[in-house]
N, C-alpha and C positions, 0 to 999 in steps of 0.2 A: 098636702101638697103646699107651701103658698102661693097667692096669685102673683102674675111676674109683673116686674114695676112697666109702668106707664110710659108711652114713648116722651109723654109730657115730664114726667117726673125726672128719666134721663135725661132733660133737655135742660132743665134746671140743676140737678147733678154734674152735666158737662160745665153748662154756663154758657153754653152757646144754641142755638133754635136748632136742632138737627131732627125734630119730629117730624112727621110725612103731612101731606095734603092734607089725606083724608081727616089728620087729626086738629085738624087746626077747624073746624067743626065745633069741636068742644065747648059747651061756654066758659070751662074755663082757659082755656089755651089763648085770648087777648092778654091776659089780664098775665100767665103764665109768661107770653112771649116777652111784655113790660118789663118783667122784675128780668129774666135773663139781659136784655138790650141797655140793663140800667134805668130804666125809665121810672126811678122808682114815687117819684109825686104824683104821676099816672095811676099806678098800682096802689099807692094807702090810700090816695083819694079818691078811689072808687066808690059807687055808690053800696057795692060789697062789703069794702074793708070797713065803710061807713057805719054798717048795721053791724058788723063786728065788733066794733073798738067801739058802742054806743055806751055811757056810764054814767048812771043817774048819778052826779054831784054831790049827792046826800052821801054815799059810798067812799068819794075819793079820798076819805080821811082813813079809812083803811088798804089793807095792803094792797098792791095790784092782782094779786090772786083771788083776791075778796074782788075787788070790783070789777073785774071784768068776767063778767058769767058767758062771753062766747054766744053772743044771740047768733045765730045759725040760719040762713030762709030754710025753709023748711023743703028742700029740695030730696036730691037720691043721694043716700048716704056715701057713697064712692064723691059725688059732686061735692060736699058738702066738706071732707077729711080734704083731697086738693085745692081747695080754695084757702081752708085755713093751711097747709101748706105750702101753699104759694106766698101766702102773704108773712110765714113765720121765715120764707127764705128774703123777701123782699125786707125783714123789720129789718134781720142779721143783715145782710148788705150794704144797709145804709146804715148801720153801726159801725162796720167794718168801715166802709166808706170814709168818713168822718175820723175815723180814730187810727189805721191803716193807712190807705191807697189814697188820699184824695182821689179827685179834687172836691172841691166845698160841693156841699150836700144842699138838694135847691126844697126840701121837705123837713118841717121842723115835727116836734112827735103831738104838740096843742094844733096841728092842722090836723093829723089823723085822727085826735079821740074824739070822739061825738059826749059832749057833756050835756045831759039833762037836765036841767033847771029854771025851776022859774020866775026864779031872783037870779041875775050878772053873781058872779063869785071872780074874785081877785084871783089869779090862779096866773105865772108866769113859766114862762119855760124853766127858768133855774129850781124852782117849785117843784116841778115833776122831777128833774133831773138828779136831785139832790135826793127825795123819795127813790128811784131807783136804783142808787150810788149806794143806799143803807143798804138795798134789798138785795143786793148783789153781793153782800158781807156775807161768805163762808166759810162755814168749818174754821171759825176764830179768826179766821183772816181777813182785814176790811181793801174794800173794791180802791184803783185808786183814784183820790175823790175830783181832777180836774178833766174825769171820763165824760167825754160829750157825748150827746144824746142818750144817756144810758139808759131812757126808759125804750127806746124802740130793740135792746139786747131781752128786756123783760118781756117785752112782746112776744119776743120771739120765743123764750122759754114759757111764754104761758100757753101758747098755740101750739109747740111742740109737745108737752104735755100731757095734752089730750089726748085721748085714744085713738089708737089709729088702729082701723083690721083692713082696710082696701088699698092704702099709699104705704107700699113696704118700706119706701124710702124714706119714711119719715123717722127711723132710727137711724140709720146714717146723717137726719140733719140734726138729729138730739145729741152727735156725734160733734160733729163740725160745731155747735152754738156749746157742750161744755168746755172745747179746745179754746174758743175763744174769751168765755168764760174763766178759761183759768188764767190764760194772761192776764187781766185784767187784778187780780189775786197780787197782794204781798206774796204769798208762797206758794204751793202747787199743794191742793188738796183732795184728800182722794174723794174720786167718780162713786159717783153710788154703782155696785153692780151689773144693774141691769142696762145700763149704757150699749157695756161691750158685749153682753151675751145676747143683747138683739140681735145685734150685727151679724152672726155667726151663720144662720138662715140666711143673711143676706148674701154673705161671700157666694155662692150657689146658682145666683141668679143671673149670673154676668158671662156665661160658657164661653160664649162666642162675641162678648163685648171686652178684649184685654184692657181696652182706654180704664171703662168702670170697673173693674178686678184690682187690675191694679195702683189705681186710685183710691181705692177703700184700705186697699195693705198696707200701701205707704199711708193712709194717712192715722189708721192703726198705731204704724209704726213712729208716727210725731208724738201719736201720745205718750206712747212710751216712756221716750225719747225727750217728755216735758218733764215726766216722773223721772228721768234718771234710772230709766230700768232700760242700760245699753244691752245689755246680753238681749234680751227680746226686741229692743227695736234695730239692732243690727241681722236679727232673723226675718224680720219682719222685711225688709229694705233691698234682702235677697230674694225674698219671695216676688216680691211686686214685681224684682229686676224679671224676676222668671214669669212671671204673668205679663208683663209688656214684653217679652222676647229681646230684652234688652240684651247685647253683649260688650263686657267692660274686660280691660285685663291693663294692669298694672304692670309694667314692665317698660324697661330702656331701651333708647334709641340715641346712636350718635349724633352731637350739637354742639353748639356753647352756646352760652348766657354773659358772657361778655364782652366790648367790642374790640379789646384787644387781643383777647385768647388765638393763640397761632395752632394749639392742636383740637382736635376735637373731642371732646369727652363721654363716655356714659351717661346721657339723662334721662330720670327719670320723665314719665310721657304715660298716662292715662289714652289706651284705645280703647274706643270705643263704634257702638252702630247699632243704631234703631234699627225693630223688625214691624214698628208699629205702622199703618198704611195711614199716610197722609192725605188722602181720598177725601176722607169724615172730615179730618181735621186740618184744612188747606191754609197753614199759617209760614210761609213764609220768613227769611228772613226779614227784620224789621227793615235792614238796608239794604233790601230789594235784592241782594244777591244769595249765592248757596251756599259760602263764607268771607267770613269777617277775618280780615288779616293782621294784625296793629301792629306796622313797620316803623324804625326810628322816624321813615320820610311823614308816612301820610299821619304819624299821632300829633305830628308838630303839624299840623296843617293847620289854620287858621279859621277852616271854611268844615272843618270835621260833623261838628254837633249839627251845623248848620243841613248837613246830606244826611244824617239820620236825627230828623226835630221829634219823632217820636218814642226816642230809647232813653232811659238815663244818661246822663254824661260821663265818658268813660273817660276820664284824666290822664293826661298820658306822664310817663316818671320821669322823663327830662334828666335824668343821669348823665356824665361823664365817662362812668363805666360798665354800669348792666345794661343790658339790651331791654328794648321793652316786652319781648318775649324770645324763649329760649329758640334759640335757628338750628334746627335738625338740618344735620345733612346728610344723614341717610334718608333712603324710603323706605328701610324695613325695619320693621324690630330688634331687638340684641336677643333676644330667648328666641333660640333657633325650636323650631314645630310650632309656632305658636297658632291658635287657631281666627285670631285676626293678622297674621301676618301679610295679607293683601292690604291692609288700610296704608298708607303711607303717612308718619309721623305731621308730617309740615301741610299735612291737605286733608282730613278727616272730612270724611261727610256730616251736612248736617243733621242733630241730631231732635228727634222729636221733643219738644218741651216738653213734656212726661216724664219720660228718660232723662233730661235734662233736671227736672227732682228727684229723681231717686237718684241722681251723683251727689246733686247737693247736702241730700239728707245720709249718702254714706259716705262725704266729708265728714260733716258735721261729729259722725259715730267715728271716724278715722282717732277725733282730738277724745274722745272721751273715753276712747275704750285704750287710750294709751299714752304714757306715761310725759310729762311735761318735761316735753324733749326740744331741741330744733329738729331732729330728724322727725317728729309731729308734722311740724309744719309742711315739715318739705316732702314729707308723704301727702297733707292734702293739698297743695299746690297744684298738682296735676288734674286734681276734680276741677274743681274753680276753672284753673283755664280751661279747660274743655266744654265748660259751659259757655265762658263768657268768649270764647272765640267764633259763638253763633249769636248771634242775639237773638232770642225769634219770642219773645213776653216780655212784657214793659217787669211785673213782678219780679221773673225769672231773671231777669239779668241786674235786675236793684239787687236780687238776694246774694247774686253772683258775687258783685262788686262791694259789698257788705261784708262777704266772707274775707276777700281778697283785700281788702282795708285792714282785718284783724288778722289774718297773716302777716301783713309787709308793717302792725304795729314794730315790732319788738326787734325790727332789722334799722338799722340810721342810714342806711342809704335809701329806704323807703317809708322812712316813719313819718314826711311833712307829705309826701303825696297820701298817705294811709287816712291822714287826719284832714285832710283838702279833702279825697272821696265821700269821706263819709258824711264833713257837713255840707257836698252837693246833694247828695242822695236826702239828706235835710231837708233842703231848698227846694228840691221839687215834687215833692209830695202834692202841696196848694196847685201847684201849675195843671194847668188842661194840656199838657203835652199829646196824653196818651188817652185814650175813649175808658170809657170807667168799667166797659165790659169786657176789654183787653187784660182789665189791673187787676182785675176781681178773677179771671177764667184759669188760674191755676193759685190763687189764693191758699185754700183750705190745703194746696197741695206739697208748699214752704211755709218753714217757720219764720217768717219774715216778723221783723220786731212791728209793735205800738209805735206811733211817731213820738211816743211820751219816753219810748224806751230805747231809742234811735238817740235821742235828742240828752238822754242821761247817759248814753253812753261816748257821747262825744265829750262829754262834761268831764267822766273819770276820762279821758285819753288825754285831756287837758291837764286833768289834775296828777297823771301820770307823770307828762311834761316836764310839770313844776312851775304851770301855769293855774296856779291856786286860784286867782283873782276872775278869770273869765268862768272857769267851773262854777264857782262861785253864784256870781250872775244868773250860768242854764237854774242849779239847781234850786233858787231863791221864785226867779220864775214859774220854774217847773212842781214849786213848793213841797219841793222832795227833802222834808227837815231834816232825817237820819244824815243825810249824804251836806247838808248844810252844818252840822254842828260836825262835821269831819272836815270838813272844808277852815271851818273858824277853829280847831284845834290843829293843823295843820299849820296855821296863823300866828297860832301859839295866843291865842284871845280865847279860853271857852267861858269865858264869865258873858261875853256877848253870847254864846249858842244856849248859856243857860236863860239870860235876858229874851233872847226869840223863841223859846218852847217857853219859856212865864207869860210872854205875851197875847202870845196862840190860845195858850189856856183860861187866861181872865179874862179876853175879847180886846185886847188893848192893840191888836194887831189882828186885822184879816187877812183871812187865806186867797180868796178872788172876789172879784168885784160881784159877782152871783152873792159870793155872801154876806157882801157886806150890803145890798140890797135889800136882801133878805131881812138886816138886824134895824134895818128903818121902816118895817111893816109893824102892823098888829101884835100884839102880845101875843093871839095866837101863832102866829108862822113864827115868833121866836121861840115858843113850849115848841111846835113842829121841828125845828130847827134842832132844839139838842135833844130831839129822839130820833133822830136821822145819823146825829154826827159821833153818835157814842163809840160807834168804833173807833174812828178816829181820833176823840177824845183820849180814849183809853192809849193809844198807841203814844201819844203825842206826852201822857201821864207815864208810859215806863219810858220814854227820853229822857225824860227829868230825871224820871231814878237811876239814869245808865252816868247822866252827865253831875248828881248829887249822891253820892254813895255815904254820906252820911245819914240821910232823908229814905234811900233808895226801898225800904221794907215799905214804908208806910205812902209812899210815891206807886206802886208795884201792888201793894194792896186795893189803892183810892184807883188805878186802871183793872182791876178785876169787878172790883163794885160796878164802876160806872158802867164797865162793857155788861154786864148783867151776869156775871158768870161764862162769859163765851171769849174773852181774850186769851188766846192760847202764848200770845206773846207776852203777857202781864204773867201767865203761870210760868212759863222760859226765863224768865230774867228773874224771878222769884225766886225758883228752886237751882239756878246758877249762883246764885247771891250764897245761899245758905249751903248749897256744898265748899266754894270755895271757904266759907270759914268752919267747914270741920260740922255743919249741922245736920246731918246727912239724914234722918229719920224727916226734920222738916223738910229737905231738899227732895225725898222721894213722894211723898203727895203732893206738891207743888208740881212735881215731873210727871205723875200719872196724871193729875190731872189736864196737860200741857200736852202729852200724847193722845188723850183721850178724844181731845179736840181735832188735833191735827197728826195725826200717826205718820207723816211720811217725811217729817223731822227726822235726820239720821243725829242727825247733834243730840236732839233731846233725848232720843236712846240712850245714847252714850254717857251721856251724865246720868241718866239713872241705874244704865248698868253698875255704872261706878259707884252710886252713891249705894245700891243697892251690895255691892261689892265688900262695902266699908262696914256696913253693917252682917256680912257674915248671909245675906240672903239669899244664896248660890241659885235659886232655882233661877226666884224673880228675875237675878244677876242676869242668868243666862238666859231667859227670855230677852229682855233687853238686848241684848251685843247680837239675839237672833235678828231680834229685827234689824238690827246696824247691818248684819251685810247682806238682808233680804231688798233692803233699802238702797243701802251701796257694798256693792262687793269687794270696791276697790281700797274700800279703809282696811288697812293691814293690822294697823292696834286694835280693833273689834276683833277680827279673826283671834289677838294672840288674848284677848280678852275670852272671847270664848272658849279657846282651848282650854283655858285655868279653868273656867269655871266649871267644864265636863271630868275635871280630873280633882276637882274641887266637890264637886255632889257626891263623884264619888267614894272618897273619903268620910267627908260627913256622913254616907250611910251606913261607912262601917262600925263595927264594936272598936274600934282603935281610936276614938276618941283624945285620950294624951297625942298619941303621936302626931294625929293632925294639927292638935293646937302646937306642938314643937318644930312641927316643918312649918308652920306658917310667919312665925318668925323668924327663918330666914329668908322670907320671900323677899324676892329683890324688884322693888317698882317705883318708876322714873315718871316725874312729872311730867303732861303732858298738855300744854296747852292753854286750858286756864282752869287747870287743878285735875283734870284728867289726870285717871292713870291706865298705866300699862304694868299685868302681873307676869309672873314670871313665874310658872310651874316646874321649876324644874327642880325644887328643894322637894316639892311634893312625893315628885315621883322616885326619889332617891332615899325617900326616909319613910315612904310610907307604902305597903306590900299589898295594900287591902281594894286598892284601885280596880275596879274592874275593865278585863283589859275592852271590853266595847266603849270603855268612857278614856282609856286609854286611844285607840284607834278611831276615836269620833277628835279627840285631841290632836293628833299626827293629825288628820285630813285638813281641817282646822288649821292649823299651822302651814301648811303645806300651800292652801289655796291664800292664805295672808300674806306667803313670803312674795307671790308674785306680784305684790304691790308694794312689800316694805324691803326692797333687795336689799339692801343697805345698813336694813336696822340688824344691830350684831345682836342685843336681846332676843329677837325675834328665833333667830339662825339658834342660838346658844338654848335656846328652851323646845326647837323642835330638833335639836340631835341628841338631848336627855332625850326626847318621849320616842325620835324612831330608835333607838336599842334596847328601850321598854317594851318598845312592840316586833322589834326582829327586823325594822329595815334598817341593816348595818351600811347597806352603800350610801341611804339618804342620809345617813349619822357620817359617816366617812366628806362627803359633800358640806352637809354643814358646819361640822367640823373645820374643815379650807374656807369657809365663806368668815367665818370669828376670829381664824389668823389672818387673815387677809384682810380683818377690816381691822384690828384693836394688836396687832404687833408692835407697831411704829410704837404706840402707848403703852404697852402693858411688857413687852417681852416673852421669854419663855413662857408667864402667866398665862397668854392666849390660848394653851395649849392645853385640858381636861387631859390628862396624862392618865390618868386612869381610863377613859373613854378610848383613847388612840390605843393601851396595851389589851383593851378587850377586841378591840377590832382587830390585832392582830395576831389576838389569841384566834379570836373567829376561821381566822384563814391560817394558819399553822395545825387547826386540829386535823383540818383534814388531810388526804394523804398527798406527800409531794407531786405521784407520779396520777390524775384522774384517771387515766381510764382503771388503777386498781384501790377506787373508792370501797372501803370495806359496805358490803351491800346492798352494789350499782348494782352488779344481774347482769344483764343485759341490755345495751342501749344506756345503764343506768350510770355509770362516765358521765356520757356528755350532758345528760341532766346535772349530776352534779357542778361540773364546773359551767354548768349558764346559770346557777341558781346565784343570783348579784349579791345574796348576802351571808354565804359561807365559801370557804376552800378558794378553790383558784375563780371563781368568779367576783369573789370581793376584792383577790389579788390586785387585780388593774389599776380598782380606786384610792386601794392602801397605797400602793407602789406612788401612786400621781400624788397624792394626797403628802408623802414625805420627800419625793423627788421634788416635786414643783412648787408646792404650797412652803411645808413647813420648814426644812433643812436651812433654804436660801433663808430666812428669815430670821428665825429662832432656832437656839438650843439650849439642853438639857443633859444632864446622863441618863435621865428616864428615858426621854427621846429616843438617843442614841442606843441604850440598849433594847428597845423595843425598837430600834431599826434593824439592831447586830440581831433578833430573833428570827427577824422575817428574812432577814438573808439568811441565815444560816438554814432553816426550812427552806430555801430554795436550793442550798448547796452551794453558796459563793463564799466560799470560805477565806479568800482574801477580802472582799468588801465587808465581809460580817465581822474577821479581826478586825479590821481599818474602822471599822464602827466602832467596836468595844476599846479601841485607843482610844478616840475622840471620847467616849464617855468618859472614859479614867482623864482625860487630861483637864475635862468640863469639872470631874467630881470634888471634893472634898481633898483628895492625895493628889493631887495633879495641879489644885492653885494655892496649898499649903504652903506660905512662905517661911524663912528661915528665923526663928525667936516666937515663935507659936508657943504657945504658953496650956490655951483650953486643952485638956487632958483629954474629954468624952469626945471632941473631934479627934483630935490626934487616935484615939482607938478607934472610932467609925473612918480614918484614911487606912489606918493598917488592916479593916476588912476589903477596904476596895482595894489596896494593892494586893494581896494575900487570892484575889478574888481575878486582878488582870495575869497575874503569875496561872492564874489556874485553867483562863483560856489562851494563853499563850501555853502551856504545856499541852493542851488538847487540839488548838488551828494549826500549830505551828509546823507541825509535819503534816498533813493535809495539805494547807497551802503551799508547801513547799512539792509536794507528791502533786498537785495540779497543776504549777507552775514548771515540774521539770526539773528540777535545782537538784546537782547533783552534793552529795556530803552526808554527813551527819547532823546537822538539820542545829551547825552552830547558830544560822542566825535569829532562830527565834529565843535559844538559848542566850545570845547576849547581850540579845534586847529585855528578858524578864529579870535578867545578871542589873543592867543597867537602869532598872526601874528600882532595883531593889537598893540599892547602893545609893543612888541619887539619891531617895525618899532618909535612909538612913543618916547619909549627910547632912539634908538641910535641917533635920530633926535628932540627933544623936546629943547637941548641948542640952536641952530640958526633958528626954523622956526618957535617956539609958539605964535607969535605975527601973524603969514601968515592968509590970512581969509579962506584956507584950514584945518589949524587945528580945526578949529570946524566941517567939515565932518567927521574927523578922530575921534573928540569925538562922531559925532550923530552915526559914524559905531560903534564904542566898545559900545554904550546901545544896539545898534540890537542886539547882538549876546550873551550881558551878560546871 
């Protein structure tokens, strides 16, 4: 059994000093309390910290790992570990304070690091920051080069990398540090597996502390969310809610959303109630009241911000139609039997801040796991509104306002407030309107963006509104050159973008004042800069390659060389370049290097899979598309291609090589994006009988999964239909055929219906006995089972009838479709409807549409066969119809109809075909129905 987490560690984890009085006597307690209360200068410049961060100046040219030997005083092992952990937390939170939460930091890395040197050395904060940024590059992805006090993050990483045998929470802090590090990189990079596995034992360490258990589960979910593992993230968010006891329910309640609305309508609302005790976390609403409801009057009050000076400013909407927030007129939710029915939607109780974090995380997951649609925004809004109504923490309220700003950015009535609110959130960061401990209290429990990401989001908002110049100014200040290039492209001045990148590479343009100051130093300093900036320089070469297609290969290869073979971006770009030009073998080599450096980018795996597919490396292509759907299970195209690979592999392992080759010639491919391919396995199914059933079943499942995310892709539905027929899932085949007709009938008419598939579906129904209780071999109760089987007989009947009545016949028609429908109706004993369907088939066929003056003999002979067929149908069905309808007489009605058909056809074609041998057949036919 692992040692318990100490009270001091729990205080560090919570961000609030909750240790008991007897714990204050611990030697590290004063230092830990200073860290918890945000007094980082006091902690990081303490004698204990100075001893720990001592480094000989001769070693400073080496990496941070080699320079710092962690000179810990010879005290008890647990005390030494707790000291390292405490200082690691101080370094991490100092880094977060500067780059995320604000306000300004009162300590710099050089005040913390003790340099031992006989001679004074010239070392600036910019030098040490650049060195740390260079070392923060990971997995081929550079760190953002304007990150401040990056040395603190490196120090935190070094301190936490040391072994811990007594401080069990060290693994949790490694998770937090890794999550912060991920947000500094250009793209997410896989974490070492040890970080997550080391947390498994820690989860059981808080059986009686639901707040810590909930925090740990929530932070693991946020990490999964960072990597776009949305299914795992959703499960962890729900688990976190269970751990804290949060009860929530998305339901409806009567209310109004506009000022002039006369009648109450059901409005979406999130009912939620916390069960965490506030005794240990005494955090009242920041406005001093149990609930804050923004009405039209209070939102416009000039002293609103003064009444609540310690929370982010909540801007009023000030719209002439929309209310500030939904006004609920019902005190109970609409859903009967709701377990939260006792909560009044307009006066809900305040939530615990940790539960607010969980709701905001769930809100993000709604966006990631739902299609891009207005309904998604409507589903997310109640989560945000529930949190905004009770501001209890600075960081949480900031995150809630940010999410509301994002949701409102797509609506014309709210886009102005959305942009102004985002600007207000950026402006508040450096201010001291709230205490640092409060800002850090729940920082690790919400996905709060960094300062530069917030500003980038504002610039992207300007860009979407067409305010390109303002966006360009922000991007240039942030030195986000890729976005700068896009802005110049939008302004139709690509030559300006090329000039900027070349100036940066050739040193004519400095990236920042720190870089400029280093450029004026000694040659040794210059060489250090060249070493430290290699990841960023490689990115610039890649950007230049994007801008100059004629020299792209040279620029990408230069980027690869400059980075020392570590630039994933260079190989991704070079692989994409080769793929677009059909050099698939070269593309495969480059893309394999790219995914080896950073295997989390689904696009790289997708293009690699397409390249392997083009050179018929089916196994490698299958592996690539499998990785695609593992990273992004919403990628319908990858699921489709994975299905195709299952079929291809089955074909390639068979002895029917020629059949496979013939089938591949008919394979339908469509360009997707930048040369990406979407394959169709349909031809393979119909031309090769040697594919193992297991492979077909895997293909069926892959297509079924992909269609969840590509519902409007008719090609995927067609593939799914063919594969479903082959594995015996006929009900799914009927559904797929219906979707193909719905999507394509407007353009292709009757060709939208695969008539072979349709006839096989009818065959599957009509093979069964018309009476389900008399199924052959049914036995006791067997008839019920046969009727319940959705892929044959009566179980399939409903799907096939719906296919005809609701989808096919209202849209398209053809003789084969009507005949198939007639066979189905005949099997049901609906003689009149069946006869009508046969007549419709005749009228839409060759005979029914043949005009006077036709001279094509073969076409006329085909028409003669149709006339004979419809007369035969009338002879067989006519008396049955009259018997069912209770008509009297000798059946003259159907005979008259048959004579009329024959005479009319003979009259239209007598002039050109009376001398043909088949004419006698028509005369004899006329005699039969006389």
